C-alpha positions in Angstrom: -308.8 239.1 174.0 -310.3 235.7 173.8 -313.8 235.5 173.6 -315.6 234.1 176.7 -316.7 230.1 176.9 -320.5 229.0 175.1 -322.0 228.2 178.1 -323.1 224.8 176.9 -321.9 222.0 174.6 -324.4 222.0 171.8 -322.9 221.5 168.7 -324.8 224.1 167.2 -323.6 226.6 169.8 -320.2 225.7 169.6 -320.2 225.5 165.9 -321.2 229.7 165.8 -318.9 230.6 168.9 -316.5 229.3 166.7 -317.0 230.4 163.3 -317.2 234.2 165.0 -314.4 233.5 166.9 -312.3 233.0 163.9 -314.0 235.2 161.5 -313.0 238.2 163.6 -310.7 240.6 161.9 -308.2 240.3 164.6 -308.0 236.6 164.8 -304.6 235.1 163.7 -304.6 232.1 162.9 -303.1 229.4 165.6 -303.3 225.4 166.1 -306.3 223.8 167.5 -304.5 223.3 171.2 -304.1 227.0 171.5 -307.3 227.5 169.9 -308.8 225.6 173.0 -306.7 227.5 175.3 -307.7 231.0 173.9 -311.3 230.0 174.2 -311.0 228.5 177.5 -312.2 225.8 176.8 -312.5 223.0 180.0 -310.8 219.6 179.3 -313.7 218.2 179.8 -315.5 219.6 176.8 -312.5 219.4 174.9 -313.9 216.2 172.8 -317.1 218.0 171.6 -315.4 221.0 170.4 -312.9 219.1 168.8 -315.4 217.2 166.9 -316.9 220.3 166.0 -313.9 221.7 164.6 -313.6 218.2 162.5 -316.7 219.0 161.0 -316.1 222.3 159.8 -312.6 221.4 158.5 -314.7 218.5 156.3 -317.4 221.4 155.4 -314.6 224.1 154.1 -315.9 226.7 156.3 -312.4 226.4 158.4 -309.0 225.5 156.8 -305.9 224.2 158.4 -303.3 226.3 157.1 -299.6 224.2 156.7 -297.3 225.8 159.5 -299.8 228.3 160.9 -303.3 226.6 162.1 -306.6 226.9 161.7 -308.2 229.8 160.3 -311.9 230.8 158.4 -312.0 229.4 155.1 -312.6 232.6 153.5 -309.9 234.8 155.1 -307.8 232.6 153.3 -309.3 232.8 149.4 -310.3 229.1 149.6 -313.3 227.6 148.1 -315.0 224.0 148.9 -316.7 222.4 146.2 -317.7 219.7 143.9 -314.4 218.7 141.3 -315.5 217.7 137.7 -313.0 217.1 135.1 -312.8 218.3 130.9 -310.9 215.8 128.3 -308.2 217.7 128.7 -307.6 217.1 132.3 -308.4 220.6 133.5 -311.0 220.7 136.2 -314.2 223.5 137.3 -315.3 223.3 140.8 -319.0 224.3 141.8 -319.0 225.6 145.1 -320.8 224.1 148.1 -322.0 227.5 148.8 -322.0 230.4 146.2 -320.2 231.8 143.8 -319.3 230.9 140.1 -317.9 227.4 139.2 -314.1 228.0 139.4 -311.8 226.8 136.9 -308.3 224.5 137.7 -305.9 224.2 134.8 -304.7 220.2 134.2 -301.3 221.0 135.7 -302.9 221.7 139.0 -305.6 219.0 139.3 -303.5 217.4 142.2 -304.5 213.9 143.0 -308.5 214.8 142.7 -310.7 212.4 141.4 -314.1 213.3 139.1 -317.0 213.9 142.2 -314.6 214.7 144.9 -315.2 217.3 147.3 -312.1 219.5 146.9 -310.8 222.8 148.8 -309.3 225.5 146.4 -307.0 228.6 146.8 -307.9 231.0 144.3 -304.6 232.4 142.7 -304.9 236.4 142.2 -302.5 235.8 139.0 -304.1 236.2 135.7 -303.7 232.8 133.3 -303.5 233.2 129.5 -307.6 233.9 129.3 -307.2 237.1 131.8 -309.1 234.8 134.5 -308.4 233.8 137.7 -307.6 230.1 137.7 -307.6 227.8 141.0 -304.8 226.3 142.5 -304.1 223.0 143.9 -307.2 221.1 145.1 -307.3 219.0 148.4 -309.3 215.8 148.0 -310.7 215.3 151.5 -314.0 215.2 153.6 -315.0 212.5 150.9 -319.2 212.4 151.2 -320.6 208.7 151.0 -322.7 209.4 147.7 -321.5 210.3 144.4 
């Protein structure tokens, strides 16, 4: 059952409302147009909500899952952080929020460059060293300060 529409278009209120909605255990990922419909956002307020969605995507709070739609990053085993590389080509991602440094094997660094903000999926399979490496970082929403 959809939650009621937020009473105002204050960006912080919209942000909290969206995070609460997609973090609900019964939430199923949907495309942004369907999310706006489920939230019963009036057409006049859609641009403000779309701006908040874009910011949440860049912050790594929300993610856009291929063929599924928007979801909370935590529920999709995704971590946002800054990537740094070793001489061997492997990398480490330092999470923006809480958590420990995440190892990325050299073969899985994708197109990321040193200092990029990346979104990585935590793998549940064990690597050779017994750790769980992350895979396929996504570079996006690059910050101006590097």
